[in-house]
C-alpha positions as CSV (number, residue, x, y, z in Angstrom):
1,M,17.5,21.9,-29.3
2,T,19.9,21.8,-26.5
3,N,18.7,23.7,-23.2
4,D,18.3,27.4,-24.2
5,N,15.7,28.4,-21.3
6,Q,13.6,29.9,-23.9
7,Q,9.6,29.0,-24.6
8,I,8.7,28.7,-28.1
9,A,5.2,29.5,-30.1
10,P,2.6,27.0,-29.7
11,L,3.5,24.0,-31.9
12,T,1.5,22.0,-34.5
13,E,1.6,18.4,-34.2
14,Q,4.0,18.0,-37.0
15,A,6.0,20.8,-35.4
16,A,5.7,19.2,-32.2
17,A,6.7,15.3,-33.4
18,S,9.9,17.3,-35.1
19,L,10.8,18.7,-31.9
20,I,10.9,15.4,-29.8
21,T,12.8,13.4,-32.8
22,T,15.4,16.2,-32.6
23,M,16.2,16.7,-29.2
24,A,15.6,12.7,-29.2
25,A,18.6,12.3,-31.7
26,E,20.6,14.6,-30.1
27,A,20.2,12.6,-26.2
28,R,20.7,9.4,-28.0
29,A,24.3,10.5,-29.1
30,A,25.2,12.2,-25.7
31,Q,23.8,8.8,-24.0
32,H,26.4,6.7,-26.1
33,S,29.1,8.9,-25.0
34,L,27.5,9.4,-21.4
35,G,26.8,5.6,-21.3
36,Q,30.5,4.8,-21.6
37,S,32.1,7.2,-19.5
38,D,34.0,6.2,-16.4
39,N,32.3,6.4,-13.2
40,A,34.7,9.4,-11.8
41,A,33.5,11.4,-14.8
42,R,29.7,11.0,-13.9
43,N,30.6,11.8,-10.1
44,A,32.4,14.8,-11.5
45,A,29.5,16.5,-13.4
46,L,27.5,16.0,-10.3
47,I,29.6,17.2,-7.9
48,A,30.4,20.5,-10.2
49,A,26.2,21.0,-10.4
50,A,25.8,20.7,-7.1
51,A,28.4,23.6,-6.7
52,A,26.7,25.5,-9.1
53,L,23.1,25.2,-7.5
54,R,24.7,26.9,-4.4
55,A,26.3,29.5,-6.1
56,S,23.3,30.5,-8.3
57,E,21.0,30.3,-5.2
58,A,19.8,33.9,-5.5
59,D,19.1,33.2,-9.3
60,I,17.1,30.1,-8.3
61,L,15.0,31.6,-5.7
62,S,14.3,34.6,-7.9
63,A,13.1,32.1,-11.2
64,N,10.7,30.4,-8.5
65,Q,9.4,33.7,-7.1
66,R,8.4,34.4,-10.6
67,D,7.0,30.8,-10.8
68,R,5.1,31.0,-7.8
69,A,3.5,34.6,-8.2
70,R,2.5,33.2,-11.8
71,G,0.9,30.2,-10.0
72,A,-1.1,32.5,-7.1
73,D,-2.6,34.7,-10.1
74,T,-3.7,31.4,-12.4
75,G,-5.2,30.2,-9.3
76,L,-2.9,27.2,-8.3
77,T,-4.0,25.9,-5.0
78,A,-2.5,26.2,-1.7
79,A,-1.2,22.4,-2.0
80,F,0.1,22.9,-5.5
81,I,1.9,26.2,-4.8
82,D,3.9,24.3,-1.7
83,R,5.1,22.0,-3.9
84,L,6.4,24.6,-6.8
85,T,8.1,26.3,-3.8
86,L,11.8,26.4,-3.1
87,T,13.8,27.6,-0.6
88,P,17.6,27.9,0.4
89,D,17.2,24.9,2.7
90,S,15.7,22.9,-0.5
91,I,18.0,24.2,-2.5
92,E,20.9,23.0,-0.5
93,A,19.1,19.4,0.0
94,M,19.2,19.1,-3.8
95,A,23.2,19.7,-3.8
96,Q,23.4,17.5,-1.0
97,G,21.4,14.8,-2.9
98,L,23.5,15.1,-6.0
99,E,26.9,14.6,-3.9
100,V,24.9,11.7,-2.0
101,I,24.3,10.0,-5.5
102,A,28.0,10.5,-6.4
103,Q,28.7,8.5,-3.6
104,L,26.8,5.1,-4.7
105,D,28.6,2.8,-6.2
106,D,28.5,2.3,-10.3
107,P,25.6,1.0,-11.4
108,L,27.0,0.7,-14.8
109,G,29.0,-2.7,-15.7
110,A,28.1,-4.1,-12.7
111,E,28.4,-7.9,-12.9
112,L,24.9,-8.9,-11.4
113,A,25.2,-13.2,-11.8
114,R,27.4,-15.4,-13.3
115,W,27.7,-18.8,-14.2
116,T,28.9,-21.6,-16.3
117,V,26.7,-24.2,-18.1
118,P,27.6,-27.9,-19.0
119,T,28.8,-26.4,-22.8
120,G,31.4,-24.6,-20.7
121,L,30.5,-21.4,-22.0
122,D,31.1,-18.8,-19.1
123,I,27.7,-16.5,-18.9
124,A,27.8,-12.9,-17.1
125,R,24.5,-10.9,-16.7
126,V,26.1,-7.1,-16.6
127,A,24.0,-4.2,-15.8
128,T,23.7,-1.5,-18.4
129,A,22.0,2.1,-18.6
130,L,18.3,2.2,-20.1
131,G,19.2,4.9,-22.8
132,V,17.3,7.8,-23.5
133,I,14.4,8.4,-20.5
134,G,11.9,10.8,-20.9
135,V,10.4,12.3,-17.6
136,I,7.2,14.1,-17.4
137,Y,6.3,16.3,-14.3
138,E,4.0,19.0,-13.1
139,S,4.9,21.6,-10.1
140,R,7.9,20.2,-8.4
141,P,11.1,22.1,-9.7
142,N,12.9,19.9,-7.6
143,V,12.6,16.9,-9.9
144,T,14.3,18.3,-12.5
145,V,17.7,18.1,-10.5
146,D,16.7,14.6,-8.9
147,A,16.2,13.3,-12.4
148,A,19.1,14.8,-13.9
149,G,21.3,13.6,-11.2
150,L,19.7,10.0,-11.5
151,C,20.3,9.7,-15.5
152,I,23.9,11.2,-15.2
153,K,24.8,8.9,-12.7
154,S,23.0,6.0,-14.4
155,G,24.7,6.6,-17.8
156,N,21.2,7.8,-19.3
157,A,20.1,10.9,-21.4
158,A,16.9,12.8,-19.8
159,L,14.3,14.6,-21.7
160,L,12.9,16.6,-19.3
161,R,8.9,17.8,-19.9
162,C,8.3,20.2,-16.5
163,G,4.8,21.8,-16.2
164,S,4.2,25.6,-17.2
165,D,3.5,26.0,-13.6
166,S,7.8,25.6,-13.1
167,Q,8.9,26.7,-16.3
168,N,11.2,29.1,-15.4
169,T,12.5,27.5,-12.3
170,S,13.3,24.1,-14.1
171,S,14.7,25.6,-17.3
172,L,17.5,27.4,-15.1
173,L,18.2,24.3,-12.8
174,A,18.6,22.1,-16.0
175,S,20.9,24.6,-17.5
176,L,22.7,24.2,-14.1
177,M,23.1,20.5,-14.6
178,Q,24.1,20.9,-18.2
179,S,27.4,22.9,-16.5
180,G,28.3,20.4,-14.4
181,L,28.2,17.8,-17.1
182,R,30.6,20.2,-19.3
183,E,32.6,21.2,-16.3
184,A,33.4,17.4,-16.3
185,G,33.7,17.0,-20.1
186,L,30.7,15.3,-20.8
187,P,28.1,16.1,-23.1
188,H,25.7,18.7,-22.0
189,A,22.5,16.9,-24.2
190,S,22.5,14.4,-21.8
191,I,20.3,16.4,-20.0
192,Q,17.9,18.8,-22.2
193,I,14.2,20.1,-21.2
194,M,11.2,20.8,-23.4
195,P,11.8,24.5,-24.8
196,T,7.8,24.8,-24.6
197,T,5.1,24.8,-22.8
198,D,2.8,23.3,-25.3
199,R,0.5,20.1,-24.1
200,R,1.4,18.5,-27.6
201,A,5.1,18.3,-26.7
202,V,3.5,15.9,-24.6
203,G,1.7,13.9,-26.8
204,A,5.1,13.7,-28.8
205,M,7.0,12.4,-26.4
206,L,4.4,9.3,-25.5
207,A,4.0,8.8,-29.4
208,A,8.2,8.5,-29.7
209,A,8.5,4.9,-29.7
210,G,12.4,3.8,-30.7
211,E,12.9,7.4,-29.8
212,I,12.7,7.4,-26.0
213,D,13.2,4.0,-24.5
214,V,11.0,4.7,-21.3
215,I,8.7,7.2,-20.1
216,I,8.5,8.6,-16.2
217,P,5.7,10.6,-15.4
218,R,5.5,12.6,-11.8
219,G,2.5,14.5,-11.2
220,G,-1.4,14.1,-10.4
221,K,-4.0,11.8,-11.4
222,G,-4.7,13.5,-15.1
223,L,-1.3,13.4,-15.8
224,V,-0.2,10.0,-14.7
225,G,-3.8,8.7,-16.5
226,R,-3.0,10.5,-19.4
227,V,0.8,9.0,-19.6
228,Q,-0.5,5.3,-19.3
229,Q,-3.2,5.8,-21.6
230,E,-1.8,7.4,-24.6
231,A,1.9,6.2,-24.4
232,R,3.8,4.0,-26.9
233,V,6.7,3.6,-24.9
234,P,7.0,1.9,-22.0
235,V,5.9,3.7,-18.6
236,F,7.3,3.6,-15.1
237,A,4.1,5.2,-13.1
238,H,2.1,5.6,-9.9
239,L,-1.7,6.7,-10.5
240,E,-1.9,7.9,-7.1
241,G,-0.9,7.8,-3.3
242,I,-3.4,6.3,-1.4
243,C,-1.3,5.4,1.4
244,H,-2.9,3.7,4.7
245,L,-1.9,3.1,8.5
246,Y,-3.5,0.1,10.0
247,I,-3.7,0.5,13.6
248,A,-3.4,-2.9,15.0
249,P,-4.2,-4.7,17.8
250,G,-0.7,-4.9,19.2
251,A,-0.2,-0.9,18.5
252,E,1.4,1.2,21.0
253,R,-1.3,4.4,21.6
254,Q,1.3,7.4,21.8
255,M,3.4,5.3,18.5
256,A,0.2,5.4,16.8
257,V,-0.9,8.6,17.6
258,D,2.4,10.2,16.8
259,I,2.9,8.4,13.3
260,A,-0.8,9.1,12.4
261,V,-0.2,13.0,13.0
262,N,3.3,12.6,11.1
263,A,2.2,10.5,8.1
264,K,-0.7,13.0,7.3
265,M,0.3,16.5,8.5
266,R,4.0,16.5,7.9
267,R,3.5,17.3,4.0
268,V,-0.3,16.8,3.2
269,G,0.7,17.3,-1.1
270,I,3.2,14.5,-0.9
271,C,2.4,11.0,-2.4
272,G,3.7,9.5,0.5
273,A,1.2,11.2,2.6
274,A,-1.2,8.7,4.3
275,E,-5.1,9.2,3.2
276,T,-7.0,6.5,5.3
277,I,-6.3,5.0,8.7
278,L,-7.5,1.9,9.6
279,I,-8.3,1.1,13.2
280,D,-8.4,-2.0,14.5
281,K,-11.9,-2.6,16.6
282,A,-9.7,-4.4,19.2
283,V,-8.1,-0.9,20.4
284,A,-11.1,1.5,19.0
285,D,-12.0,2.3,22.4
286,S,-8.7,3.1,23.5
287,H,-6.7,4.9,20.4
288,A,-9.5,5.9,18.2
289,M,-10.4,8.9,20.2
290,P,-6.3,10.3,21.1
291,I,-5.6,9.7,17.3
292,V,-8.4,11.7,16.2
293,S,-8.1,14.4,18.5
294,A,-4.7,15.1,17.5
295,L,-5.0,15.3,14.0
296,L,-8.0,17.4,14.5
297,D,-5.5,19.5,16.7
298,A,-3.2,19.5,14.1
299,G,-5.3,21.2,11.4
300,C,-6.7,17.9,9.7
301,E,-10.2,17.5,8.8
302,V,-11.4,14.4,9.6
303,R,-14.2,12.3,8.2
304,G,-15.0,8.8,9.8
305,D,-17.7,6.2,10.0
306,A,-20.3,6.3,13.0
307,V,-17.6,4.9,15.6
308,I,-15.2,7.7,14.6
309,T,-18.0,10.5,14.3
310,A,-18.8,9.5,18.0
311,C,-15.2,10.6,19.2
312,D,-15.6,14.4,18.4
313,A,-18.1,16.7,17.4
314,R,-15.6,18.4,14.8
315,V,-15.8,14.5,12.9
316,I,-17.4,14.9,9.3
317,A,-19.3,11.6,8.6
318,A,-17.4,9.9,5.8
319,A,-19.0,9.4,2.0
320,D,-18.1,5.8,0.9
321,D,-16.1,8.0,-1.9
322,D,-13.6,9.2,0.7
323,F,-12.1,6.1,1.1
324,G,-10.1,5.4,-1.8
325,Q,-9.5,9.4,-2.3
326,E,-6.4,10.9,-2.4
327,F,-6.9,14.0,-1.2
328,L,-3.4,16.1,-1.1
329,A,-4.8,18.2,1.3
330,P,-5.3,18.1,5.4
331,I,-8.1,15.6,4.9
332,I,-7.8,12.0,6.1
333,A,-10.3,9.2,6.2
334,I,-11.0,7.1,9.1
335,K,-12.6,4.0,9.7
336,I,-12.6,0.5,11.9
337,V,-11.9,-2.5,10.8
338,D,-13.0,-6.1,12.3
339,D,-9.6,-7.2,12.4
340,M,-6.4,-7.7,10.0
341,E,-7.9,-9.8,7.4
342,H,-10.6,-6.8,6.9
343,A,-7.5,-4.2,7.2
344,M,-6.2,-6.2,4.0
345,W,-9.2,-6.2,2.4
346,H,-9.9,-2.7,2.5
347,I,-6.4,-1.6,1.4
348,S,-6.2,-4.6,-1.4
349,Q,-10.3,-2.7,-3.0
350,F,-9.1,0.7,-2.0
351,G,-5.7,1.2,-2.3
352,S,-3.1,2.2,-5.0
353,G,-0.2,0.1,-4.6
354,H,2.0,2.6,-3.0
355,T,2.6,2.6,0.5
356,E,0.8,1.3,3.3
357,S,2.2,1.0,7.2
358,I,1.0,-1.3,10.3
359,I,1.5,0.0,13.6
360,T,1.9,-2.8,16.1
361,S,4.5,-4.2,18.7
362,D,3.1,-8.1,18.3
363,D,6.0,-9.4,15.8
364,K,3.6,-11.7,14.6
365,E,1.0,-9.0,13.4
366,A,3.6,-7.2,11.5
367,A,5.2,-10.3,9.7
368,E,1.6,-11.6,8.5
369,F,1.0,-7.6,7.1
370,L,4.0,-7.3,5.4
371,T,4.0,-10.5,3.9
372,H,1.0,-10.4,2.5
373,V,0.0,-6.8,1.6
374,D,0.9,-5.9,-2.1
375,S,2.1,-2.7,-2.4
376,A,5.5,-1.3,-4.1
377,I,6.1,-0.1,-0.4
378,V,4.9,-2.1,3.1
379,M,6.2,-0.2,6.5
380,H,6.1,-1.2,10.4
381,N,5.8,1.3,13.1
382,A,7.0,4.3,10.9
383,S,5.2,6.8,8.9
384,T,4.1,6.6,5.3
385,Q,6.3,9.7,4.4
386,F,9.7,7.7,4.6
387,A,8.4,6.4,1.0
388,D,10.8,8.7,-0.3
389,G,14.1,7.5,-2.9
390,G,16.3,10.0,-0.8
391,E,15.5,8.3,2.8
392,F,16.0,5.0,1.3
393,G,19.7,6.0,0.6
394,M,19.1,6.6,-3.0
395,G,20.3,10.0,-2.9
396,A,16.9,10.8,-5.0
397,E,14.8,9.3,-7.0
398,I,12.6,10.3,-9.7
399,G,9.6,8.5,-8.6
400,I,7.7,5.6,-7.1
401,A,6.9,2.7,-9.2
402,T,3.8,0.8,-8.3
403,G,3.8,-1.3,-11.5
404,R,5.1,-4.7,-11.2
405,L,7.3,-4.5,-14.0
406,H,10.9,-3.9,-14.3
407,A,10.8,-1.1,-11.5
408,R,8.6,-1.1,-8.3
409,G,9.3,1.2,-5.5
410,P,11.5,4.2,-6.0
411,V,13.4,4.8,-9.1
412,G,17.1,5.5,-8.2
413,V,20.2,4.6,-10.0
414,T,19.7,0.8,-10.1
415,Q,16.2,1.1,-11.4
416,L,17.3,3.3,-14.2
417,T,19.7,0.4,-15.6
418,S,18.7,-2.5,-17.5
419,F,21.6,-5.4,-18.4
420,K,23.1,-7.7,-21.3
421,Y,24.7,-11.1,-21.4
422,I,28.2,-11.4,-21.8
423,V,29.1,-15.2,-23.1
424,R,32.4,-16.1,-23.1
425,G,33.5,-19.5,-24.7
426,N,36.5,-21.5,-26.3
427,G,35.3,-22.4,-29.7
428,Q,32.2,-24.3,-28.5
429,K,29.6,-25.0,-31.3
430,R,26.5,-26.0,-30.7
431,A,25.1,-29.6,-31.7
């Protein structure tokens, strides 16, 4: 069932389960070889795949155009089409991302800790691959390359299930990643993409306990919610990216304005886009109007409380459910908070544990916020749009995990490993 880039007919539940079982068995066998390979071979596969991406730019753009045209015909939103779209620059960015991953230290076999106990046993904790990873994603075809590259580097096999909207592009990208594996002499079945858009394949993946070791969903609330509800396989996921900016009393005004516009408007459809701005009442008179005006002038719809609506006639009065909303559009909710304690309470009540940022020149304010806000990523004087594995120096990410078990924040090569204990003795017997 290795990738042949062909969609198959609608599946019965039994056929979907059989498909996943067959693909997972091939992936398991391939992963055994990949997980035992040396770092140089895995790096060679990544470099070869990067070259294949560059050489196939025209074919990739053509496949992507077919997907975008189909998406437009089926009524996809502008934000969805934006996430689906590839350009020469984004193809180059994918290739460069693979090259950065190749330059990272080998995550496999790394000695994480070592100690000796009173019995004389020498105990080491050593990093190992997770195994077979199922990645379920929607419109972003670049996830195909990011996920495949990270899995190759970390010695994991990947079963990829893209959304129907990106099937042409993602299938081609998967085949190019396979070509990199072949060129490096590694099993191409380490990377497989579902040859069907039938949703029963998703259900079969979620039920494949013992065949798939972990599921990583990347997409909207509907997809991630379904995965978290139905999965019998462990899941790394975030449900929503409800990210906050807190403009603290010590915020420098122009910095607050600039970061607010970037955090919302650079890319409105990504999970790291700011969705709510909280302005401390201590700086409301000086900071609120410039922030609101800059966002409105940038084309953002502002929904605010009474203080914010008084700033500009273009502001819309916010409804209660605008706070805690992932708009994924040029819309933002803004409110005034009494103090930092109020801001942190609001984040805990309405946030999703993804990314929050405080804007302040006061180190004490920053330290309190960074210490007490319990989200996967907490920032100081930086745009929430930096919530990205590539920006963190990881080369790429499969997603942002907001849970507290195993992985949290950007999921890169290190987060795609587990560990085992290696115990060395010299004849010890337990009393």
